[in-house]
C-alpha positions as semicolon CSV with decimal commas, in nm:
position;residue;x (nm);y (nm);z (nm)
1;M;0,655;0,648;-3,847
2;M;0,899;0,665;-3,554
3;N;0,641;0,851;-3,343
4;Q;0,373;0,585;-3,392
5;L;0,319;0,349;-3,102
6;R;0,413;-0,003;-3,209
7;P;0,238;-0,313;-3,078
8;F;0,456;-0,518;-2,847
9;H;0,485;-0,896;-2,850
10;L;0,510;-1,074;-2,515
11;A;0,520;-1,450;-2,459
12;I;0,454;-1,582;-2,108
13;P;0,451;-1,931;-1,956
14;V;0,128;-2,094;-1,841
15;R;0,066;-2,425;-1,671
16;N;-0,248;-2,517;-1,867
17;I;-0,368;-2,398;-2,208
18;E;-0,741;-2,440;-2,138
19;E;-0,706;-2,254;-1,807
20;S;-0,531;-1,978;-2,002
21;R;-0,817;-1,973;-2,253
22;E;-1,075;-1,941;-1,974
23;F;-0,883;-1,661;-1,800
24;Y;-0,763;-1,445;-2,091
25;G;-1,051;-1,517;-2,328
26;G;-1,337;-1,589;-2,089
27;L;-1,276;-1,357;-1,794
28;L;-1,075;-1,076;-1,953
29;G;-1,250;-1,100;-2,290
30;F;-0,940;-1,088;-2,510
31;S;-0,994;-1,221;-2,860
32;E;-0,803;-1,532;-2,955
33;G;-0,583;-1,544;-3,262
34;R;-0,374;-1,833;-3,385
35;S;-0,327;-2,122;-3,145
36;S;-0,205;-2,478;-3,105
37;D;-0,208;-2,733;-2,826
38;E;0,093;-2,551;-2,676
39;W;0,021;-2,178;-2,723
40;I;-0,244;-1,913;-2,786
41;D;-0,209;-1,564;-2,939
42;W;-0,425;-1,302;-2,763
43;N;-0,523;-0,952;-2,869
44;F;-0,412;-0,764;-2,557
45;Y;-0,548;-0,414;-2,630
46;G;-0,391;-0,425;-2,977
47;H;-0,070;-0,593;-2,859
48;Q;0,025;-0,956;-2,912
49;L;0,028;-1,159;-2,591
50;V;0,111;-1,527;-2,629
51;T;0,049;-1,781;-2,356
52;H;0,288;-2,075;-2,398
53;L;0,244;-2,405;-2,217
54;N;0,525;-2,479;-1,973
55;P;0,457;-2,829;-1,837
56;N;0,744;-2,783;-1,590
57;L;0,513;-2,557;-1,387
58;G;0,296;-2,859;-1,305
59;A;-0,080;-2,868;-1,256
60;D;-0,076;-2,633;-0,956
61;G;0,254;-2,454;-1,024
62;K;0,309;-2,081;-1,033
63;V;0,565;-1,851;-1,192
64;A;0,796;-1,712;-0,923
65;N;0,751;-1,344;-0,833
66;H;0,955;-1,100;-0,628
67;Y;0,794;-0,798;-0,462
68;N;0,933;-0,443;-0,454
69;G;0,787;-0,159;-0,251
70;V;0,610;0,120;-0,441
71;D;0,388;0,370;-0,258
72;G;0,383;0,142;0,046
73;K;0,261;-0,163;-0,150
74;G;0,436;-0,483;-0,264
75;V;0,453;-0,470;-0,643
76;P;0,512;-0,810;-0,806
77;V;0,813;-0,839;-1,035
78;P;0,801;-0,930;-1,314
79;H;0,467;-0,791;-1,424
80;F;0,315;-0,655;-1,743
81;G;0,005;-0,465;-1,837
82;V;-0,135;-0,170;-2,022
83;V;-0,227;0,193;-1,962
84;L;-0,601;0,242;-2,009
85;T;-0,830;0,542;-2,002
86;L;-0,977;0,609;-1,657
87;E;-1,317;0,494;-1,783
88;D;-1,180;0,166;-1,925
89;W;-0,970;0,110;-1,610
90;Q;-1,278;0,147;-1,388
91;S;-1,477;-0,083;-1,614
92;L;-1,204;-0,350;-1,594
93;A;-1,177;-0,309;-1,215
94;N;-1,552;-0,362;-1,184
95;K;-1,542;-0,661;-1,421
96;V;-1,272;-0,854;-1,232
97;T;-1,364;-0,761;-0,873
98;G;-1,481;-1,076;-0,699
99;K;-1,337;-1,292;-0,979
100;V;-0,964;-1,246;-0,914
101;E;-0,758;-1,216;-0,601
102;F;-0,592;-0,875;-0,616
103;V;-0,224;-0,847;-0,529
104;I;-0,291;-0,472;-0,507
105;E;-0,656;-0,370;-0,499
106;P;-0,770;-0,087;-0,725
107;Y;-0,658;0,250;-0,589
108;T;-0,501;0,581;-0,693
109;R;-0,133;0,626;-0,613
110;F;0,067;0,950;-0,604
111;K;-0,262;1,136;-0,556
112;G;-0,218;1,507;-0,628
113;E;0,141;1,452;-0,745
114;T;0,304;1,433;-1,086
115;G;0,227;1,092;-1,229
116;E;-0,099;1,039;-1,037
117;Q;-0,236;0,707;-1,155
118;S;-0,503;0,454;-1,076
119;T;-0,367;0,101;-1,065
120;L;-0,452;-0,257;-0,980
121;F;-0,257;-0,583;-0,985
122;F;-0,367;-0,946;-1,000
123;L;-0,218;-1,279;-1,104
124;D;-0,333;-1,514;-1,376
125;P;-0,382;-1,879;-1,268
126;S;-0,015;-1,954;-1,351
127;G;0,112;-1,668;-1,133
128;N;0,192;-1,417;-1,409
129;A;0,138;-1,070;-1,260
130;L;-0,070;-0,818;-1,455
131;E;-0,100;-0,445;-1,388
132;F;-0,361;-0,219;-1,537
133;K;-0,332;0,154;-1,483
134;A;-0,476;0,484;-1,593
135;F;-0,321;0,829;-1,554
136;A;-0,506;1,139;-1,441
137;D;-0,296;1,312;-1,711
138;L;-0,148;1,075;-1,969
139;S;0,112;1,335;-2,067
140;Q;0,276;1,259;-1,730
141;L;0,342;0,896;-1,819
142;F;0,721;0,946;-1,809
143;E;0,744;1,255;-1,586
144;K;0,966;1,243;-1,277
């Protein structure tokens, strides 16, 4: 049992529940679980993502992000995401291109090195940063 991957639970703030529903359910296609007027559970590739209304963000507000340099690009912090297969990563990249503003456009970093990975970053309407990546060799996920 200890070697089985466990689903994570992550709760993030959003400025508008319906906007969250359109983005996570409509655009990204995540199935909706339990919900109320103040939160929605999403099936995030088998993990539990919950978008919680934070009215303090305001109608046009955004979650604050900091940017750290990785491979010559500004990576937003905090961010969250999932490691996909290369095929699923490419499919997602195609699906969202032209529908989101990328913080980091789809590309392959560390090409030819240990940990080579395809990655992309974009923000949800509330400013939460998402990263989706795929490794050339998944066994290198934690390699130095």
